[in-house]
C-alpha positions in Angstrom: 51.8 134.9 27.0 53.4 136.6 24.0 51.4 134.0 21.5 48.1 134.3 23.3 48.2 137.9 23.1 49.0 137.5 19.1 46.2 135.3 18.7 43.8 137.4 20.3 44.9 140.2 18.5 44.4 138.4 15.4 40.9 137.4 16.3 40.1 140.9 17.1 41.4 142.0 13.3 39.2 139.3 12.0 36.2 140.2 13.9 36.5 143.8 12.8 37.2 142.7 9.4 34.0 140.3 9.2 32.0 143.1 10.7 32.9 145.7 8.3 32.3 143.3 5.5 29.5 141.5 6.3 26.6 143.8 6.5 23.5 143.0 8.2 20.0 144.1 8.0 17.7 144.0 10.9 14.0 143.1 9.7 11.9 146.1 9.9 8.3 145.6 10.2 7.8 149.0 8.6 9.7 148.5 5.7 7.7 145.4 5.0 4.4 147.0 5.5 5.2 149.6 3.0 7.1 147.0 0.4 3.8 145.3 0.4 1.6 148.2 -1.3 3.7 147.2 -4.5 1.8 145.0 -5.9 1.4 143.3 -9.3 -2.1 144.5 -10.0 -0.7 147.8 -10.0 2.0 147.7 -11.9 0.1 145.9 -14.2 -2.5 148.5 -14.3 0.1 151.4 -15.0 1.9 149.3 -18.0 -1.3 148.6 -20.0 -1.7 152.3 -19.9 1.8 153.6 -20.9 3.0 150.3 -23.3 -0.6 150.9 -25.1 -0.8 151.5 -28.7 -2.2 155.0 -27.8 1.1 156.0 -26.4 2.6 155.1 -29.7 5.9 153.7 -28.8 7.0 156.7 -26.2 10.0 157.8 -28.8 11.8 160.9 -27.6 10.4 164.2 -28.6 7.3 162.6 -30.2 3.3 162.6 -28.8 3.7 159.4 -26.9 6.7 160.6 -24.9 4.9 163.5 -23.9 1.6 161.6 -23.0 4.0 159.4 -20.6 5.5 162.4 -18.8 2.1 163.7 -18.2 0.9 160.5 -17.2 3.7 160.0 -14.9 3.6 163.4 -13.4 -0.2 162.7 -12.6 0.4 159.7 -10.7 3.2 161.4 -8.8 0.5 164.2 -7.9 -2.0 161.6 -6.9 0.5 160.2 -4.7 1.3 163.4 -2.8 5.0 163.5 -4.1 6.2 166.8 -4.8 7.8 168.5 -7.5 11.2 167.7 -8.2 12.6 170.4 -10.0 12.1 173.9 -8.4 8.3 173.6 -8.6 8.1 171.8 -11.6 7.9 167.9 -12.2 9.7 168.6 -15.7 13.3 168.9 -16.4 13.1 170.2 -20.0 16.2 169.7 -22.4 16.4 170.5 -26.0 18.0 168.1 -28.4 19.1 168.5 -31.9 17.6 165.7 -34.1 19.2 164.8 -37.3 17.0 162.7 -40.0 18.3 159.4 -41.1 21.3 160.4 -43.1 21.3 160.3 -47.1 24.1 158.3 -47.6 25.6 156.2 -50.2 29.2 154.5 -51.2 30.6 154.0 -55.0 33.2 152.3 -56.0 34.0 150.3 -59.3 31.0 151.6 -60.7 28.7 149.9 -58.0 26.5 151.7 -55.2 26.5 150.4 -51.7 23.7 151.2 -49.4 23.8 153.1 -45.8 22.8 150.3 -43.1 23.2 147.4 -45.3 26.9 147.6 -46.8 28.3 150.5 -44.3 27.2 152.4 -41.1 28.4 155.3 -39.1 27.4 157.6 -36.5 26.8 160.8 -37.5 27.1 162.8 -33.8 30.5 162.1 -33.1 32.2 163.7 -36.2 32.0 166.2 -38.9 30.9 164.2 -42.0 30.8 165.5 -45.6 31.0 164.2 -48.8 34.7 163.0 -49.8 36.4 160.9 -52.5 39.5 159.4 -52.2 41.5 157.6 -55.0 42.3 153.9 -53.7 46.3 154.6 -54.0 45.4 157.0 -51.1 43.8 154.6 -48.8 46.0 152.5 -46.4 45.8 149.9 -43.6 46.7 150.2 -40.2 46.1 146.8 -39.5 44.3 147.1 -35.6 45.1 150.4 -35.4 47.1 150.0 -32.0 49.9 151.5 -30.5 50.6 149.6 -27.0 53.9 148.5 -25.5 55.9 146.7 -28.3 53.1 146.8 -30.7 53.0 149.7 -33.3 50.5 149.5 -36.2 51.8 152.7 -37.4 55.3 152.1 -37.6 56.7 152.4 -41.0 53.5 153.9 -42.6 52.6 157.6 -43.3 48.5 158.2 -42.8 49.0 162.1 -42.6 46.0 163.4 -44.4 45.0 159.7 -45.7 42.1 157.5 -45.4 43.1 154.6 -43.5 41.6 151.0 -42.9 41.4 149.5 -39.7 40.5 146.1 -38.3 38.1 147.2 -35.3 38.3 143.7 -33.6 41.2 143.7 -31.3 43.6 140.7 -30.6 42.7 139.2 -26.9 45.7 141.3 -25.3 44.3 144.6 -26.6 40.8 144.3 -25.3 40.8 147.8 -24.0 41.5 149.1 -27.3 37.8 149.6 -29.0 36.6 151.7 -32.2 36.7 154.9 -29.9 40.2 154.5 -28.9 41.3 153.8 -32.6 40.0 156.5 -34.2 41.2 159.1 -31.7 44.6 157.5 -32.2 44.0 157.6 -36.1 43.1 161.6 -35.5 46.3 162.1 -33.2 48.3 160.5 -36.1 46.9 162.9 -38.7 44.6 160.6 -40.9 41.8 162.3 -42.9 39.1 159.3 -42.5 38.9 155.8 -40.9 37.3 152.7 -42.8 36.4 150.0 -39.8 36.3 146.5 -40.9 35.1 143.6 -38.8 34.4 139.7 -38.6 31.4 141.1 -36.5 30.0 143.4 -38.8 26.6 141.9 -39.4 26.2 141.1 -35.7 27.2 144.7 -34.9 24.7 146.3 -37.3 22.0 144.5 -36.0 22.5 145.4 -32.8 22.6 148.8 -33.7 19.9 149.5 -36.3 17.6 150.8 -33.9 19.9 153.6 -33.3 20.5 154.2 -36.9 17.4 153.5 -38.8 15.6 156.4 -37.6 16.7 159.5 -36.6 19.6 160.6 -34.6 19.3 162.8 -31.5 21.9 164.9 -29.3 22.0 167.4 -26.4 21.6 170.7 -28.1 24.8 171.6 -25.9 26.7 169.3 -27.7 26.1 171.2 -31.0 27.8 174.3 -29.7 30.6 172.3 -29.3 33.5 174.1 -31.6 34.7 170.6 -32.5 33.4 167.0 -32.5 35.9 164.5 -31.3 36.8 162.5 -34.1 37.6 162.2 -37.7 34.9 160.9 -39.9 34.8 157.0 -39.7 32.9 154.7 -41.3 32.3 150.8 -40.7 31.9 148.6 -44.0 30.7 145.1 -44.9 32.9 142.1 -45.8 31.5 142.8 -49.3 32.5 146.4 -49.6 36.0 145.5 -48.0 36.3 142.8 -50.8 35.4 145.2 -53.7 37.9 147.5 -52.2 41.0 145.2 -52.1 40.0 143.7 -55.2 42.1 144.3 -58.2 42.0 144.2 -61.9 44.6 143.6 -64.6 42.2 144.9 -67.6 42.1 148.6 -66.7 43.7 150.6 -68.9 43.9 154.7 -69.9 41.0 154.5 -72.1 38.7 152.8 -69.5 39.7 155.1 -66.5 39.0 158.2 -69.0 35.4 157.0 -69.5 35.2 156.2 -65.6 37.7 158.8 -64.2 35.9 157.5 -60.5 36.3 154.0 -61.1 39.1 153.4 -58.6 37.9 156.3 -56.3 36.1 155.7 -53.0 33.2 158.1 -53.1 31.2 158.7 -49.8 28.0 160.8 -50.6 26.3 162.4 -47.6 23.4 164.7 -46.9 21.5 165.6 -43.8 18.8 167.4 -42.8 18.4 168.2 -38.5 16.2 170.4 -36.4 15.6 171.3 -32.7 13.3 169.5 -30.7 12.3 169.2 -26.8 12.3 166.4 -24.4 12.0 166.1 -20.8 12.9 164.0 -17.4 10.3 163.7 -14.9 11.1 164.5 -11.3 9.4 163.9 -8.2 10.7 164.6 -5.0 10.5 163.0 -1.1 11.9 165.0 1.2 13.9 163.2 4.0 12.8 163.2 7.6 16.5 164.3 9.2 17.4 167.8 9.2 20.9 166.6 8.5 20.7 163.8 6.3 18.0 165.3 4.4 20.4 167.2 2.0 21.6 163.6 0.9 19.8 162.3 -2.2 18.9 158.8 -3.2 17.8 158.9 -6.9 15.8 155.8 -8.5 16.0 155.7 -12.4 14.0 154.2 -15.5 14.1 155.4 -18.9 10.2 155.9 -20.0 10.9 156.2 -23.5 11.0 153.7 -26.2 11.5 153.7 -29.9 8.0 154.7 -31.4 6.4 153.6 -34.6 8.2 152.1 -37.6 6.8 150.9 -40.7 3.6 151.3 -39.0 4.1 149.1 -36.3 3.8 150.4 -32.6 7.3 149.6 -30.7 5.4 149.5 -27.0 8.4 148.8 -25.2 6.5 146.8 -22.1 9.8 145.4 -20.6 12.2 147.9 -22.6 11.6 150.0 -20.2 7.9 149.8 -19.6 8.6 147.9 -16.2 11.0 150.0 -14.9 9.0 152.8 -15.4 6.1 151.4 -13.7 8.4 149.8 -10.9 9.5 153.8 -9.9 5.8 154.8 -9.8 4.9 151.8 -7.1 8.5 152.9 -5.3 7.3 156.7 -5.3 4.0 155.8 -3.9 5.3 153.2 -1.1 7.7 156.0 0.0 5.2 158.6 0.0 2.9 156.9 2.1 5.4 156.1 4.4 6.3 159.8 4.8 3.0 160.7 5.0 2.4 158.4 8.2 5.7 160.1 9.6 7.5 156.8 8.7 9.4 158.3 6.0 13.2 158.1 5.2 15.8 159.9 6.9 17.4 161.0 3.6 15.7 162.6 0.6 14.5 160.5 -2.4 14.6 161.7 -6.0 12.3 159.7 -8.4 13.5 160.2 -11.8 11.9 158.6 -15.0 14.3 159.7 -17.7 14.0 159.9 -21.3 16.1 159.6 -24.3 18.2 156.8 -23.1 17.5 154.9 -26.2 19.0 158.0 -28.3 22.3 157.6 -26.3 21.4 158.0 -22.5 20.8 161.5 -23.4 18.2 162.4 -20.5 20.1 161.2 -17.8 23.6 163.2 -19.0 21.6 166.1 -19.1 20.6 166.0 -15.6 24.2 164.8 -14.4 25.4 167.8 -16.3 22.7 170.0 -15.2 21.6 168.7 -11.4 19.0 169.9 -9.7 20.9 168.6 -6.8 24.2 168.8 -6.0 26.2 165.9 -7.4 28.2 166.0 -4.1 24.8 165.3 -2.2 23.7 162.4 -4.6 24.4 159.1 -2.3 23.5 156.6 -5.1 21.5 155.8 -8.3 19.5 152.7 -8.5 18.7 152.2 -12.1 15.8 149.8 -13.4 15.9 148.9 -17.0 14.0 145.5 -18.2 12.9 143.6 -15.2 9.7 141.5 -16.7 11.1 138.8 -18.5 13.5 135.6 -18.8 16.6 135.5 -20.7 18.3 132.5 -22.1 20.4 131.9 -19.0 17.0 131.2 -16.9 14.3 129.2 -16.4 12.9 130.2 -13.3 11.8 133.9 -12.7 13.1 134.5 -9.1 16.4 136.3 -10.3 18.0 139.6 -11.2 21.1 140.7 -12.7 22.9 143.1 -10.6 25.3 145.3 -12.3 27.7 148.1 -11.2 27.1 147.7 -7.4 30.6 146.8 -6.2 32.5 149.6 -9.1 32.3 152.2 -6.9 31.2 151.1 -3.3 31.9 147.8 -2.3 29.2 148.8 0.8 26.6 149.2 -1.6 26.9 145.7 -3.0 27.0 144.4 0.7 23.8 146.1 1.4 22.1 145.1 -1.8 23.0 141.4 -1.0 22.2 141.6 2.7 18.7 143.5 2.0 17.9 140.6 -0.8 18.9 138.0 1.9 16.7 139.5 4.8 13.7 140.3 2.6 13.4 139.2 -1.2 15.4 136.4 -1.4 16.0 136.6 -5.0 19.3 134.9 -7.1 21.3 137.9 -7.7 23.3 137.0 -10.6 26.4 138.8 -11.3 27.3 137.3 -15.0 27.1 140.7 -16.7 28.8 142.5 -13.6 32.5 141.1 -15.2 34.5 143.8 -16.4 35.1 141.5 -19.5 31.6 141.2 -20.5 31.3 141.6 -24.3 27.9 142.9 -24.0 29.2 146.1 -22.1 26.0 146.3 -20.2 27.4 148.5 -17.3 28.1 151.1 -19.9 24.7 150.8 -21.7 22.1 152.3 -19.4 21.3 155.5 -17.4 23.2 154.7 -14.3 26.5 154.6 -16.0 26.2 159.0 -16.4 25.9 159.0 -12.8 28.8 156.4 -12.3 31.2 158.5 -14.4 30.6 161.0 -11.8 31.7 159.2 -8.9 28.2 158.4 -7.6 27.9 154.3 -6.5 25.3 152.7 -8.7 23.2 149.3 -9.0 21.7 148.7 -12.4 18.7 145.7 -11.8 18.2 144.2 -15.0 16.8 140.8 -16.2 18.7 140.4 -19.5 18.1 140.7 -23.1 14.9 138.2 -24.8 13.6 137.5 -28.6 11.6 140.8 -28.5 14.3 143.4 -27.6 13.8 146.1 -29.6 11.0 144.5 -31.5 7.3 145.5 -32.0 6.5 142.0 -30.2 7.7 143.5 -26.9 4.1 143.7 -25.5 2.5 143.7 -22.0 0.9 140.3 -22.7 4.5 138.6 -22.5 5.3 140.6 -19.0 6.0 138.3 -15.9 4.4 140.8 -13.3 5.2 138.9 -10.5 8.7 139.0 -11.1 8.7 142.7 -11.6 7.1 142.8 -8.3 9.6 140.6 -6.4 12.6 143.2 -8.3 11.0 146.1 -7.3 10.4 145.4 -3.6 14.2 144.7 -3.5 15.2 147.9 -5.1 12.6 149.6 -2.5 14.2 147.8 0.4 17.7 148.7 -0.6 16.7 152.4 -1.1 15.1 152.2 2.6 18.1 150.7 3.8 20.5 153.3 2.5 17.9 156.0 3.2 17.9 155.4 7.0 21.6 154.2 7.4 23.6 156.4 10.2 26.4 156.7 7.5 26.8 157.3 3.7 28.0 154.9 1.7 31.5 154.2 1.6 33.3 154.7 -1.6 36.3 152.0 -2.6 
């Protein structure tokens, strides 16, 4: 008898567990009706506008970005979507724009070029011109102190410039360059020179941030102290020059070339204040209790502007996500107008300055129009219109971050897809050890940092990423439609749930 009771109890526990972790979505004819208003033709119509040459690549703070913001606002007005910021469709924010630094390095009577032989991120530290005799530069290997490893043991780095390998051994993968330069500052170092076997790949990946002007929130400039001491990433060629020794250097030579054995960093910059804006459209929920809870759907509408006379249209990055927002907004507002809207409220928010460092979404999370505590989820869309090297068919989407804060969000998205869209959900880039670190590279991350469950919908990087060849003609609009419908259905399900998403 006891054995039977134990077996019954076990089955009950298993049943409860399966119920909790086997989220079910009942097919909703109303949801399907409004999801079907999302069409390839309308997505294409919008994208041919905002990714045209007339919109000049939508660079933050420029004419094209302002034109796009107005276009998005006008479309929201047409749909009947209300302004989301106290009567305004815009959340404006000031930025400090710093022109591309005029920087050089000189050593051994040779000049080295910015963005060829070295690079740095101006906004992280107070950079000034400096010169350092080579005998004042010391090596700290990987710059790590962790467990039994201490790369600072038996060396004095106070007031000195130190050379650190930016790459980390496999057992210390959590030590990125930021952590290393922070420790160097703590140890009293004056500057850091980073070497890396991946220098050229990293420079290529980061060049679009570095070759133009850089931007930061004006509020950051008001802070008394920047987080790091000056740091510079240097090429193999420059590193080799630093470590080269010569035996024929005498006092007469040094008298003629007093800075020959001195690492000279020359730096000038020019900055000004500009303005950008997020676009906010608000669809109020129908339930008196639940309408205070907000679902946010984001995509960045800025891109890279014009370079060397070429327009970087950004059709996929992130034109596809931006037009998906418009279609989702229209569908949800149509449902509301018919008395069939969501119980929770939805904030449709195309954000700006993503390409400058996720600044628009960070500004919102630091200055929220709706309380962060009331924000249920952020569904973020970035690049959903192309194939990447891992896929030959279009019926997939990368899902990133869904389970990081709420396992239930992951289950909801899975169940919605199984019920409605049946796409291949690829979790390749959801891995904590993903070297691409996509989880940290789009606007959802600013919400995740605040404890808000997020999903990042993404189709991967392709050969036209951050190039002027990212044009509308290469977009697979059927793919954009399928993924947009998945996001719509996920928002619909969360918007009508009896309870908020469970937090892990």
